C-alpha positions in Angstrom: 118.0 269.3 96.1 114.7 270.0 98.5 113.7 266.5 98.9 117.0 265.3 99.3 118.2 267.7 102.1 114.5 267.1 104.0 115.1 263.3 103.7 118.6 263.5 105.1 117.0 265.5 108.0 114.3 262.3 108.7 111.8 263.8 106.9 109.0 260.8 105.6 108.3 260.5 101.7 105.3 261.0 102.0 105.9 264.3 104.2 108.0 266.1 102.1 105.3 265.8 98.9 102.9 267.3 101.1 105.5 269.9 101.7 107.1 270.2 98.3 103.5 269.7 96.2 104.9 266.8 94.8 103.4 262.8 94.2 104.8 260.8 96.2 105.8 258.4 93.4 108.1 262.0 91.6 109.5 262.0 95.2 110.3 258.4 95.3 111.7 258.5 92.1 113.8 261.7 92.6 115.3 260.1 95.8 116.2 257.2 93.8 117.8 258.8 90.9 115.1 257.1 88.0 114.6 261.4 87.4 117.7 264.1 87.4 116.3 267.3 87.9 115.5 270.1 85.5 115.3 267.6 83.0 111.8 265.6 82.0 111.6 262.1 80.9 111.7 262.0 77.0 108.6 259.4 75.9 109.9 256.3 73.6 110.7 257.2 70.0 107.7 255.9 68.6 108.9 256.0 65.0 111.8 253.5 65.7 110.3 250.1 64.5 109.6 252.3 61.3 113.2 253.6 61.1 114.6 251.0 58.8 111.4 251.3 56.5 111.8 255.0 56.3 115.8 254.7 55.9 114.9 252.0 52.9 112.7 254.0 51.1 114.0 257.4 50.9 117.5 255.3 49.6 114.7 254.3 47.1 113.1 257.8 46.0 115.3 260.9 47.7 112.8 263.3 46.7 109.6 261.5 48.5 107.3 263.2 49.5 107.6 263.1 53.7 103.5 263.7 54.0 103.0 260.7 51.5 106.2 258.8 53.4 103.2 259.5 56.8 100.5 258.2 54.8 102.6 254.8 53.7 103.6 254.1 58.3 100.3 255.2 59.2 98.6 252.3 57.0 101.5 249.9 58.5 101.0 250.9 62.2 102.2 254.2 63.5 100.5 256.3 65.5 102.2 259.1 65.5 101.4 263.2 64.8 102.8 264.3 61.1 105.0 266.9 63.1 106.2 264.6 65.4 106.6 262.1 62.4 109.3 264.9 60.7 110.9 266.0 63.8 111.6 262.8 63.6 112.9 262.1 60.4 115.1 265.2 61.3 116.4 264.1 64.4 117.7 260.4 62.7 118.8 262.4 59.8 116.9 259.7 57.4 116.9 261.9 53.8 119.8 261.5 52.1 120.9 264.8 51.2 120.8 265.2 47.2 123.4 268.0 46.3 122.0 269.0 42.7 118.0 269.2 44.5 119.5 272.2 46.6 116.5 274.8 46.8 118.2 278.3 46.5 117.2 280.8 49.2 116.8 284.6 49.2 114.8 285.1 45.9 112.1 288.1 46.0 108.4 287.4 46.2 105.5 288.8 45.3 102.3 288.8 47.2 98.9 288.4 44.5 96.1 288.9 45.9 92.9 286.3 44.4 89.4 287.8 46.0 87.2 284.8 46.4 85.7 283.7 43.2 87.2 285.4 40.9 89.7 283.1 39.0 90.3 279.4 38.5 93.7 278.5 37.6 94.7 275.7 34.8 98.0 273.9 33.8 98.4 270.4 32.2 100.7 268.2 34.4 102.9 265.4 31.8 103.0 262.1 33.9 105.7 259.6 32.8 106.2 256.3 32.6 101.8 255.3 32.9 101.0 251.8 32.7 101.4 250.4 29.4 97.4 249.2 29.4 96.7 252.4 29.3 97.4 253.2 25.5 98.2 256.8 26.0 102.4 256.9 25.2 105.0 257.9 26.8 103.4 260.5 29.6 99.2 260.3 30.8 97.9 263.9 30.6 96.0 265.2 34.2 94.3 269.2 34.1 94.5 270.4 37.1 92.1 272.6 38.1 92.6 275.3 41.4 90.7 278.1 43.1 93.5 280.5 43.8 91.6 282.2 46.4 90.9 279.0 48.6 93.6 276.1 46.9 90.9 273.9 46.2 91.8 272.0 43.3 90.4 268.9 41.4 92.1 267.0 38.6 91.3 264.6 35.0 93.4 262.4 33.3 92.4 263.3 29.4 93.7 260.9 26.7 95.3 263.4 24.7 95.7 267.2 25.3 94.5 268.0 21.8 91.0 270.7 22.0 88.4 268.6 22.3 89.8 266.2 25.4 91.2 270.1 26.6 87.6 270.8 26.5 85.9 267.9 28.5 88.5 268.1 31.6 87.8 271.9 31.9 83.5 270.7 32.0 84.2 268.1 34.4 86.9 270.3 36.0 85.0 273.2 36.8 82.2 270.5 37.5 83.7 268.9 40.4 84.6 272.1 41.7 81.0 272.9 42.4 80.8 275.9 40.2 83.6 278.6 37.9 84.8 281.4 38.6 85.0 284.8 36.8 88.5 284.1 35.3 89.9 281.1 33.8 94.0 281.3 33.6 96.5 279.1 31.3 100.3 279.3 30.2 100.7 279.8 26.6 99.4 276.3 25.2 98.4 276.1 21.9 94.9 274.9 22.2 94.5 278.0 24.1 96.2 280.6 22.8 98.6 282.3 20.0 102.1 281.2 21.8 103.7 284.0 20.2 100.7 286.6 20.9 99.3 285.5 24.1 95.5 286.2 21.7 93.4 283.5 22.7 91.9 281.5 19.4 88.5 281.9 18.6 87.8 278.5 18.8 88.7 278.8 22.3 86.9 282.3 22.8 83.5 280.0 22.0 84.0 278.0 25.4 84.9 281.4 27.4 81.8 282.7 26.1 80.1 279.4 26.4 80.6 279.1 30.2 80.6 283.2 30.7 84.0 283.3 31.9 87.4 285.7 30.4 90.5 284.0 29.9 93.7 285.8 31.2 97.2 284.1 29.6 100.1 284.5 32.0 103.3 286.5 30.8 105.8 285.1 28.2 108.0 282.9 30.7 106.4 283.5 34.0 104.5 280.5 34.7 105.0 281.0 38.6 101.8 283.5 38.2 99.6 280.6 38.6 101.4 279.6 41.4 97.9 277.8 42.6 98.1 275.1 40.5 101.3 275.0 40.0 101.3 273.7 43.5 98.5 271.4 43.2 100.3 269.9 40.4 103.2 269.3 42.8 100.9 267.1 45.2 99.4 264.7 42.6 102.9 264.4 41.3 104.0 263.6 44.7 101.7 262.0 46.8 99.4 260.4 44.0 101.8 260.0 41.4 105.2 258.5 42.8 102.3 255.4 44.0 100.5 254.5 41.3 100.8 250.5 40.8 101.0 248.9 37.5 97.7 246.9 36.2 95.6 249.8 37.2 93.0 251.3 34.9 92.0 255.3 34.4 89.1 255.1 36.2 90.7 253.8 39.2 93.3 256.3 38.9 91.1 258.9 38.2 89.0 257.3 41.7 92.8 257.9 43.7 92.8 261.7 42.4 89.7 262.9 43.3 90.4 260.8 46.6 93.7 262.7 47.2 91.7 266.4 46.4 89.5 265.5 48.9 91.2 265.1 51.0 93.5 267.9 51.1 90.1 270.0 51.8 91.3 269.4 54.8 94.6 271.6 54.5 94.6 274.2 57.4 94.5 278.3 56.6 94.7 280.9 58.7 92.5 284.1 57.2 92.4 287.2 59.7 93.7 285.3 62.4 90.8 282.6 62.1 91.4 279.2 61.2 89.5 277.4 59.0 90.3 274.9 56.5 90.3 274.8 52.3 87.1 273.3 52.1 85.2 275.7 54.1 86.6 278.9 52.3 85.9 277.8 48.8 82.6 277.1 50.0 82.1 280.3 50.7 82.9 281.5 47.7 80.9 282.7 44.8 81.1 280.5 42.2 78.7 281.1 38.9 76.6 278.4 37.7 77.9 276.3 34.1 75.4 274.8 32.1 73.7 271.8 32.2 75.6 270.6 29.9 79.3 270.9 28.2 80.3 273.1 25.4 79.8 270.7 22.1 83.0 269.9 20.7 83.9 266.9 19.0 86.2 264.5 20.5 87.6 262.1 18.2 89.9 258.5 18.9 90.9 255.9 17.8 90.7 252.3 18.8 90.8 248.6 17.7 88.2 246.7 17.4 88.6 242.8 19.7 88.0 239.7 18.6 84.3 239.7 19.9 83.5 242.7 17.9 83.9 245.0 20.9 85.4 248.6 20.4 86.5 249.9 24.3 85.7 253.8 24.4 85.9 255.3 28.1 85.6 252.4 30.5 82.8 251.0 28.1 82.6 248.7 25.3 80.4 249.0 22.3 79.7 247.0 19.6 80.2 246.6 15.5 78.9 244.4 12.9 81.3 241.0 12.6 84.3 240.1 9.6 86.3 243.8 11.7 88.0 242.1 14.2 92.1 244.0 14.2 90.4 247.1 12.9 91.0 250.5 13.7 87.7 252.1 13.3 87.2 256.3 14.7 84.8 256.9 17.9 83.4 259.9 17.5 81.3 261.5 20.3 80.3 265.4 21.0 80.2 266.6 24.1 76.8 266.5 25.5 75.0 264.1 23.2 73.5 260.7 24.3 75.7 259.1 21.9 78.3 257.8 20.3 79.4 256.7 16.8 81.9 254.6 15.6 83.0 255.1 12.1 85.4 253.6 9.6 88.9 255.6 8.9 86.8 257.9 6.1 84.2 258.5 8.7 81.3 256.5 6.9 79.0 255.3 10.5 78.8 251.4 10.9 77.0 251.5 14.3 75.6 254.3 16.6 75.4 253.4 20.5 73.8 255.2 23.8 76.6 256.2 25.4 77.4 254.4 28.8 78.2 256.6 32.0 81.8 256.4 32.0 84.2 254.0 33.6 81.1 251.6 34.7 82.0 248.9 32.7 79.6 248.3 30.4 79.3 246.4 27.4 76.9 247.8 25.0 76.1 245.8 22.1 73.1 245.8 19.3 71.0 242.7 18.8 71.1 243.0 15.7 75.4 243.1 16.1 74.9 239.7 18.4 72.5 238.2 16.2 74.7 238.3 12.8 77.9 237.2 15.1 76.7 234.5 16.7 75.3 233.2 13.2 78.6 234.0 11.4 80.4 231.8 14.7 78.2 229.2 13.9 78.9 228.6 10.5 82.3 228.9 10.5 81.4 225.9 13.8 82.1 222.2 13.1 81.1 218.8 15.1 83.5 216.3 13.5 86.2 214.8 15.4 89.6 216.1 15.2 91.3 214.3 12.2 94.5 211.3 13.9 97.9 211.7 13.6 98.7 208.2 13.4 97.3 206.9 10.7 99.0 205.8 7.6 98.3 207.1 4.3 101.2 206.6 1.3 100.4 208.3 -2.0 97.9 208.0 -3.9 97.2 207.4 -7.5 97.0 210.5 -8.7 99.8 211.8 -6.4 101.4 209.5 -8.5 100.7 210.5 -11.8 101.4 213.8 -11.2 104.3 212.8 -9.6 105.8 210.5 -13.3 104.9 213.9 -15.0 107.4 216.0 -13.1 109.9 213.3 -14.0 109.4 213.9 -17.5 109.4 217.3 -17.7 112.5 216.8 -15.7 114.0 214.0 -18.3 113.2 216.2 -21.3 114.2 219.2 -20.6 116.8 221.8 -21.9 120.5 220.1 -23.2 122.7 221.0 -20.1 120.4 219.2 -18.4 120.6 216.0 -20.5 124.5 216.3 -20.5 124.0 215.7 -16.6 122.1 213.0 -16.7 122.3 210.9 -19.3 125.3 210.0 -21.2 123.7 207.9 -23.2 123.3 210.7 -26.0 127.5 210.8 -26.8 126.9 207.1 -27.3 124.5 207.0 -29.9 126.1 210.3 -31.6 129.7 208.2 -31.9 128.5 205.4 -33.7 126.6 207.1 -36.1 129.7 208.7 -36.7 131.3 205.2 -37.3 129.3 204.1 -39.9 128.6 207.1 -42.0 130.6 207.0 -45.2 133.0 209.2 -46.8 132.7 211.4 -49.4 133.4 210.8 -52.8 135.6 213.1 -54.4 134.9 214.5 -57.6 136.9 214.5 -60.6 138.4 218.0 -62.5 137.5 218.7 -65.7 140.3 218.5 -68.1 
C-alpha cells in the first residue's frame, strides 16, 4: 500500500524502490497488479506433466509405495524432491482410497532398546507368482536379515526353506552384513526350533555354536517383536518385488535386491540429536567375525539333464555322461567344499566337478564326458541324402505273397465266416442230399 501511495504522490519507481528497500522490478510488478501483497508467487508444479502417469500407476496398483513411484518418475525426468512429490500427490488426491486397508490408529506401542552389535533379526519372505523359469513353484523364498540397532538389512534368494537352504542363506546374509551380531532372533520356524515349545533343535544349535551366537525365539503370536526385519520385508516386497519383470534370472533378481539394500543404507536417522545415516550406524556396530567357510550342511536339489548332457545349478551348468537327456538327477553339495557331486536317485555318483562361482554362467564339462558325447553323436550321424518323397514304389513280390497268405487264412477261417463270405457250400450240401437213395425198410420176422 505504501508503494501505491507514493506513486500517487508522483514518486518514481526508482525512488520508491530505494525508499522501501525493494527491487525496481518488484515495485513495478506490485504497481501493475502482477503480484498481490502478502502472497508469494507459486512455483509451477513439476508433477503436472507426470500426473496422468501417476494416476494410472496408482489405479493399477493402489498400494504402490510413493517411494517406488518416485523412483519411476525420476527415471522419466522428474527433477523435484521426494517431499515435494508426496505433497503434490496429496494435493492432487492421486491415490485412490481403499477402505478395507485403512489402518487403525491409537494402539499402544512399546519401545525396545537394541544395543549396537547385539541382535540380528531373520525372517523368510514368501514372494508370490515368481517367474516360471525359476522353477520354484508358487512362491519365491527370500531370507532377510536386519541389524536391530542400525536397521541395515541384506537379503538372499533361496530355492526352498529347508534346513540346508536356510544355513546357506544365513551364511550369505551375514557375509553381506560384514559380520554377525551376538544373538540371532527368529520366529517359530520349524527348521530352527520346535514350534510348540520354542526349544531350538539340535541341528540348528550346532549351526549357532559354529558361528558363536545365541538364538532367541519370538514369543507365540508376537511377530512384531522382530519389527526391524518386518519393515525390511515390507520394503523389499514393495520397492523391489512388485517391479521384478518376467524373463529375469535368479542371479539378476539377486543383484536387484542387493542394489536396493545398499541404497536403503542412505536412510537418515537422528541419534542423540545427531543426524546420521543407516550405513554410518552399521559401520560403527561391533560385529563378530564369521568363520572363513560356511557351516558344512549338505545341500541336495533335484535337476533334469538337458539334451546336451548338462545339469543347471546356481547359475552354472555341469556335465554328465551321455545317454541321460531328460533324466532326473540329484546335485549334492556340502557347503564350504569346492566340489559338486551329481548322483542318481539312488545316490550313486555319476559325475564330480569343481564348483564354479555362483551365477557366473559357466559350463563346467569333463573332458571324458565331452569325448563320449561326441562319439555318441557321430555314431548316429549319417551323410546320406534325405529320401525322395515323390517316387513310385508298388508292393514287391514278397509283399504280394504275404497278402495272398492273409487272404487264404481269411477264406479258411471259422464256419460263421464261410456262411457270410461263400454261399456255394449250401448248394453242394443240397446236391448231395438229392442223390442219396432212401433207406430200405426191414421186414419184421414172424
